[in-house]
C-alpha positions as CSV (number, residue, x, y, z in Angstrom):
1,M,-13.7,-2.9,-1.8
2,K,-17.4,-3.1,-1.0
3,L,-18.7,-6.6,-0.9
4,P,-20.2,-7.7,-4.2
5,H,-23.3,-9.7,-4.8
6,P,-22.7,-13.5,-4.7
7,R,-23.0,-15.6,-7.8
8,G,-23.5,-19.1,-6.4
9,P,-23.1,-21.3,-3.3
10,V,-19.3,-20.7,-2.8
11,S,-19.3,-16.9,-3.1
12,E,-22.6,-16.7,-1.2
13,T,-21.3,-18.7,1.8
14,L,-18.0,-16.8,1.7
15,L,-19.6,-13.3,1.5
16,N,-22.1,-14.1,4.3
17,A,-19.3,-15.4,6.5
18,L,-16.7,-12.7,6.1
19,P,-18.5,-9.8,7.8
20,R,-19.3,-11.9,10.9
21,D,-17.4,-11.7,14.2
22,D,-17.6,-15.5,14.5
23,A,-18.1,-17.5,11.3
24,S,-16.6,-20.7,12.6
25,D,-19.8,-22.6,11.9
26,A,-19.9,-21.4,8.2
27,L,-16.3,-22.4,7.3
28,P,-16.8,-26.1,7.0
29,Q,-19.9,-25.4,4.9
30,L,-17.7,-23.1,2.7
31,L,-15.1,-25.8,2.2
32,A,-17.7,-28.4,1.3
33,A,-19.3,-26.0,-1.2
34,A,-15.9,-25.2,-2.7
35,E,-15.0,-28.9,-3.0
36,Q,-18.3,-29.6,-4.7
37,A,-18.1,-26.6,-7.1
38,V,-14.5,-27.3,-8.1
39,A,-15.4,-31.0,-8.8
40,A,-18.5,-30.0,-10.8
41,T,-17.3,-27.0,-12.8
42,E,-17.3,-27.4,-16.6
43,D,-14.7,-24.7,-17.0
44,V,-13.3,-22.8,-14.1
45,L,-12.3,-19.9,-16.3
46,Y,-16.0,-19.1,-17.0
47,D,-17.3,-20.1,-13.6
48,D,-18.8,-16.9,-12.1
49,D,-19.1,-18.4,-8.6
50,L,-15.6,-19.7,-8.3
51,Q,-13.9,-16.7,-9.9
52,L,-15.7,-14.2,-7.8
53,A,-14.9,-16.2,-4.6
54,L,-11.3,-16.4,-5.6
55,F,-11.2,-12.7,-6.4
56,C,-12.6,-11.8,-3.0
57,L,-10.2,-14.1,-1.2
58,Y,-7.3,-12.5,-3.0
59,E,-8.6,-9.0,-2.2
60,L,-7.9,-9.8,1.5
61,H,-4.2,-9.6,0.5
62,Y,-4.6,-6.2,-1.3
63,G,-6.9,-3.4,-0.1
64,G,-9.2,-5.6,1.9
65,L,-13.0,-5.8,1.9
66,E,-15.3,-3.3,3.5
67,G,-16.6,-4.4,6.9
68,V,-14.3,-7.5,7.0
69,D,-11.7,-8.0,9.7
70,D,-8.2,-7.9,8.3
71,R,-7.3,-11.0,10.4
72,W,-9.2,-13.1,7.8
73,E,-6.3,-12.6,5.4
74,W,-4.3,-15.6,7.0
75,D,-7.2,-17.7,8.2
76,V,-6.1,-21.3,7.6
77,Q,-9.5,-22.5,6.5
78,L,-9.9,-19.7,4.0
79,L,-6.5,-20.4,2.6
80,Q,-7.6,-24.0,2.2
81,V,-10.6,-22.9,0.2
82,R,-8.4,-20.6,-1.9
83,A,-6.0,-23.4,-2.6
84,L,-8.7,-25.6,-3.9
85,I,-9.8,-23.1,-6.5
86,E,-6.2,-22.1,-7.3
87,Q,-5.3,-25.7,-8.1
88,R,-8.1,-26.0,-10.5
89,L,-7.2,-22.7,-12.2
90,E,-3.6,-23.5,-12.5
91,A,-4.4,-27.0,-13.9
92,R,-6.7,-25.5,-16.5
93,L,-4.0,-23.1,-17.7
94,R,-1.4,-25.8,-17.8
95,E,-3.8,-28.0,-19.9
96,S,-4.2,-25.1,-22.4
97,V,-0.9,-23.2,-22.5
98,S,2.2,-24.8,-24.1
99,V,5.1,-22.6,-25.2
100,S,8.4,-23.8,-26.5
101,I,11.5,-22.3,-25.0
102,P,14.7,-21.4,-26.9
103,E,17.5,-24.0,-27.0
104,K,20.0,-21.5,-25.8
105,L,18.9,-19.7,-22.6
106,T,20.8,-16.5,-23.1
107,S,19.0,-13.3,-22.1
108,Q,18.8,-12.2,-25.8
109,A,17.4,-15.5,-26.9
110,V,14.8,-15.3,-24.2
111,A,13.9,-11.8,-25.2
112,D,13.7,-12.8,-28.9
113,R,11.4,-15.7,-28.1
114,L,9.1,-13.5,-26.1
115,F,9.0,-10.9,-28.9
116,E,8.1,-13.8,-31.3
117,L,5.2,-14.8,-29.0
118,A,4.0,-11.2,-28.9
119,A,4.2,-10.8,-32.7
120,D,2.4,-14.1,-33.3
121,D,-0.5,-13.3,-31.0
122,D,-3.6,-13.4,-33.1
123,G,-6.2,-12.8,-30.4
124,P,-9.2,-10.6,-31.1
125,S,-8.2,-6.9,-31.5
126,V,-10.2,-5.0,-29.0
127,S,-7.8,-2.1,-29.5
128,A,-8.5,-1.9,-33.3
129,F,-12.2,-2.0,-32.7
130,L,-12.1,0.7,-30.1
131,A,-9.9,2.9,-32.4
132,R,-12.3,2.6,-35.4
133,D,-15.8,1.4,-34.5
134,A,-16.7,1.4,-30.8
135,T,-19.6,3.5,-29.5
136,A,-19.3,5.6,-26.4
137,E,-21.2,2.9,-24.5
138,Q,-18.8,0.2,-25.6
139,A,-15.8,2.4,-24.8
140,N,-17.2,2.8,-21.3
141,E,-17.7,-0.9,-21.0
142,F,-14.1,-1.4,-22.0
143,V,-12.9,0.8,-19.2
144,V,-15.2,-0.9,-16.7
145,L,-13.8,-4.3,-17.7
146,R,-10.3,-3.0,-17.3
147,S,-10.9,-1.4,-14.0
148,V,-10.6,-4.5,-11.9
149,Y,-7.0,-4.7,-12.7
150,Q,-6.0,-1.1,-13.8
151,L,-7.1,0.4,-10.5
152,K,-4.5,-1.7,-8.7
153,E,-2.2,-1.8,-11.7
154,A,1.3,-3.3,-11.0
155,D,0.4,-4.6,-7.5
156,P,0.1,-8.3,-8.4
157,H,3.5,-8.2,-10.2
158,T,5.1,-6.4,-7.3
159,W,4.8,-9.5,-5.1
160,A,7.7,-10.9,-7.1
161,I,10.3,-8.3,-6.0
162,P,11.4,-9.9,-2.7
163,R,11.7,-13.2,-4.4
164,L,14.1,-12.1,-7.1
165,R,17.9,-11.4,-7.0
166,G,20.4,-9.5,-9.1
167,R,19.7,-8.4,-12.6
168,A,16.1,-9.6,-12.6
169,K,15.3,-7.8,-9.4
170,S,16.8,-4.6,-10.7
171,A,14.7,-4.8,-13.8
172,M,11.5,-5.5,-11.9
173,V,12.1,-2.6,-9.6
174,E,12.8,-0.2,-12.6
175,I,9.6,-1.2,-14.3
176,Q,7.5,-1.1,-11.2
177,A,8.9,2.3,-10.2
178,D,7.5,3.7,-13.4
179,E,4.2,2.0,-12.8
180,Y,4.0,3.8,-9.5
181,G,4.8,7.1,-11.0
182,G,8.5,7.4,-10.2
183,G,7.7,8.8,-6.8
184,K,5.7,11.7,-8.2
185,P,2.3,12.2,-6.4
186,G,-0.6,11.7,-8.7
187,R,1.4,9.9,-11.4
188,I,0.7,6.3,-10.2
189,H,-0.8,4.6,-13.2
190,A,-3.7,3.4,-11.2
191,E,-4.4,7.0,-10.3
192,L,-4.2,8.0,-14.0
193,F,-6.7,5.3,-14.8
194,A,-9.0,6.6,-12.1
195,R,-8.9,10.0,-13.7
196,T,-9.9,8.3,-17.0
197,M,-12.9,6.8,-15.3
198,Q,-13.8,10.2,-13.8
199,G,-13.6,11.8,-17.2
200,L,-16.1,9.3,-18.5
201,G,-18.5,9.8,-15.6
202,L,-17.6,6.4,-14.1
203,N,-17.1,5.6,-10.5
204,P,-13.3,5.3,-9.9
205,A,-13.5,3.4,-6.6
206,F,-11.8,0.0,-6.8
207,G,-14.4,-2.8,-7.2
208,A,-17.3,-0.5,-7.8
209,Y,-18.2,-2.5,-10.9
210,V,-17.3,-6.0,-9.8
211,D,-20.9,-7.1,-10.2
212,C,-20.6,-6.2,-13.9
213,I,-17.4,-8.2,-14.5
214,P,-17.7,-11.6,-16.2
215,A,-15.9,-14.6,-14.9
216,I,-13.3,-14.7,-17.8
217,T,-12.2,-11.2,-16.9
218,L,-11.9,-12.0,-13.2
219,A,-10.0,-15.1,-14.2
220,S,-7.4,-13.0,-16.0
221,V,-6.9,-10.8,-12.9
222,N,-7.0,-13.8,-10.6
223,T,-4.2,-15.5,-12.6
224,M,-1.9,-12.5,-11.9
225,S,-2.6,-12.9,-8.1
226,L,-2.0,-16.6,-8.4
227,F,1.3,-16.2,-10.0
228,G,2.3,-13.2,-7.8
229,L,1.4,-14.7,-4.4
230,H,3.2,-18.0,-4.8
231,R,7.0,-18.0,-4.6
232,R,7.2,-21.2,-6.7
233,L,5.5,-19.3,-9.5
234,R,7.9,-16.4,-9.5
235,G,9.0,-17.3,-13.0
236,A,5.4,-17.2,-14.2
237,I,4.7,-13.7,-12.8
238,C,7.9,-12.4,-14.4
239,G,6.9,-13.9,-17.7
240,H,3.4,-12.5,-17.4
241,L,4.8,-9.0,-16.8
242,A,7.3,-9.3,-19.6
243,I,4.7,-10.2,-22.2
244,Y,2.3,-7.5,-20.8
245,E,5.0,-4.9,-21.4
246,M,5.8,-6.2,-24.9
247,T,2.2,-6.2,-26.0
248,S,1.0,-2.9,-24.5
249,S,2.4,0.0,-26.3
250,I,0.7,-0.3,-29.7
251,P,-2.8,-1.2,-28.3
252,N,-2.6,1.8,-25.9
253,G,-2.0,4.1,-28.8
254,K,-5.1,2.7,-30.5
255,Y,-7.2,3.1,-27.3
256,A,-6.1,6.7,-27.1
257,R,-7.1,7.3,-30.7
258,G,-10.5,5.7,-30.1
259,F,-11.3,7.9,-27.2
260,R,-10.2,11.0,-29.1
261,R,-12.4,9.9,-32.0
262,L,-15.3,9.8,-29.5
263,G,-14.5,13.4,-28.5
264,Y,-12.8,12.9,-25.2
265,G,-9.8,15.0,-24.1
266,E,-6.6,14.6,-22.1
267,Q,-8.2,13.6,-18.8
268,V,-9.5,10.4,-20.5
269,T,-6.6,9.7,-22.9
270,E,-3.6,10.6,-20.6
271,Y,-3.5,7.1,-19.1
272,F,-3.2,5.5,-22.5
273,D,-0.8,8.1,-23.9
274,E,1.5,7.5,-20.9
275,H,1.7,3.8,-21.7
276,V,2.6,4.3,-25.3
277,E,5.9,5.7,-24.3
278,A,6.5,4.0,-21.0
279,D,5.9,0.4,-22.3
280,A,8.0,0.9,-25.4
281,V,10.9,1.3,-23.0
282,H,9.7,-1.3,-20.6
283,E,9.5,-4.0,-23.2
284,Q,13.2,-4.1,-23.7
285,I,14.0,-4.2,-20.0
286,A,11.3,-6.8,-19.4
287,G,12.5,-9.1,-22.2
288,R,16.3,-9.1,-21.7
289,D,16.8,-8.0,-18.1
290,L,13.7,-9.3,-16.2
291,A,12.8,-12.5,-18.0
292,G,16.3,-13.1,-19.6
293,G,18.1,-12.1,-16.4
294,L,15.9,-14.4,-14.3
295,I,16.5,-17.4,-16.6
296,T,20.2,-17.0,-17.0
297,G,20.5,-16.8,-13.2
298,D,18.3,-19.9,-12.8
299,P,17.6,-21.9,-16.0
300,T,15.1,-24.1,-14.1
301,L,12.7,-21.2,-14.2
302,A,12.6,-21.0,-18.0
303,A,9.5,-23.2,-18.4
304,D,7.5,-21.2,-15.9
305,V,8.6,-17.8,-17.4
306,F,7.2,-18.9,-20.8
307,F,4.1,-20.5,-19.1
308,G,3.4,-17.1,-17.5
309,A,3.8,-15.3,-20.8
310,G,1.6,-17.8,-22.6
311,S,-1.1,-17.7,-20.0
312,A,-1.3,-13.9,-20.3
313,L,-1.8,-14.1,-24.0
314,Y,-4.2,-17.0,-23.8
315,L,-6.4,-15.3,-21.2
316,D,-6.3,-11.9,-23.0
317,G,-7.5,-13.7,-26.1
318,L,-10.4,-15.3,-24.3
319,A,-11.4,-12.1,-22.6
320,G,-11.1,-10.1,-25.8
321,G,-13.2,-12.7,-27.6
322,W,-15.9,-12.4,-25.0
323,Q,-16.0,-8.7,-25.5
324,M,-16.0,-8.8,-29.3
325,D,-18.6,-11.6,-29.5
326,A,-20.9,-9.5,-27.4
327,W,-20.3,-6.2,-29.2
328,T,-20.6,-7.6,-32.7
329,A,-23.9,-9.2,-31.6
330,G,-25.1,-5.9,-30.3
331,R,-25.0,-7.1,-26.7
332,S,-23.3,-5.7,-23.6
333,A,-20.0,-7.4,-22.7
334,L,-20.9,-6.9,-19.0
335,R,-22.8,-9.2,-16.8
336,Q,-25.0,-6.2,-15.8
337,P,-25.2,-3.3,-18.2
338,L,-24.5,0.2,-16.9
339,D,-27.4,2.4,-16.0
340,P,-27.2,5.1,-18.7
341,G,-28.3,7.8,-16.2
342,T,-25.6,7.2,-13.5
343,E,-23.1,4.8,-15.1
344,A,-23.7,2.5,-12.1
345,P,-24.5,-1.1,-12.5
346,V,-28.2,-1.8,-13.0
347,A,-29.6,-3.2,-9.8
348,A,-29.5,-6.9,-9.6
349,G,-32.9,-8.3,-10.7
350,A,-33.9,-5.1,-12.4
351,A,-35.3,-5.2,-15.9
352,V,-32.7,-4.2,-18.5
């Protein structure tokens, strides 16, 4: 990913330090800036500076950052900065997300409770708006907002595989194998999403639109990485994936209808069509075998499984609310609107 523009003292210090051969003098300054920002933030979920810094720190564990030495991935001082932001993010979620767990922790009872959570979710329906009312510009914004996850779809959840055993591990591998195209070249879901972006005239390179992405959207993606990269949160990442699969099929059908309404063909809609069928199958595996199998194997993980599921719904609701508030007010949901001529972000500081 190309380095984005900083959004405050933490991300500025970080992004100035990472490309340097020797940034030892900057790291104490980075830690001090992070400590101050974490202490001062009003709401870490909407803090652009902290969420961008955390997103870039996580990206060192994925595809890396352009011009940045891969050895930064395990730098102890960077991990210390990351841990500071992570602790505030996790605390914020635990303050806001409370989900009751079933009395009997059978796999079916776990699946039933997760299906109840999915059915009771009353977050803003971005999918219904896209199906019926969204303009072409808003549809493009929707895809740009989704791109920071969909272009590396499944990767955050895959961190859980070596941390699972037995039935839960088998279920996770089955789901993830489909996400990665079942071994068929060109069928990886992230690649399908890239083709959707190309069909819309958007740049399919991962991170091309990070400067456009608001903090709450970054927070949703960062939470997946938080859950996935910490073994102690393996229950949360499994619950997160389970509820994702359980709430995906119907919205994807609406997304596909919306893009067809706007006149787009298969190149744009294939990604969404693929998920209508795949996730209808995955939701059963995710509920009973992944989440249910994990909890029956280790009941102590039950609270974290439901915390992960609740966090996914909570953050999706906040991010969806951000989009709908902007669109219904006639504003862009992006930090920087797209340049209509090139579908690239308008240059920072340019009049819009």
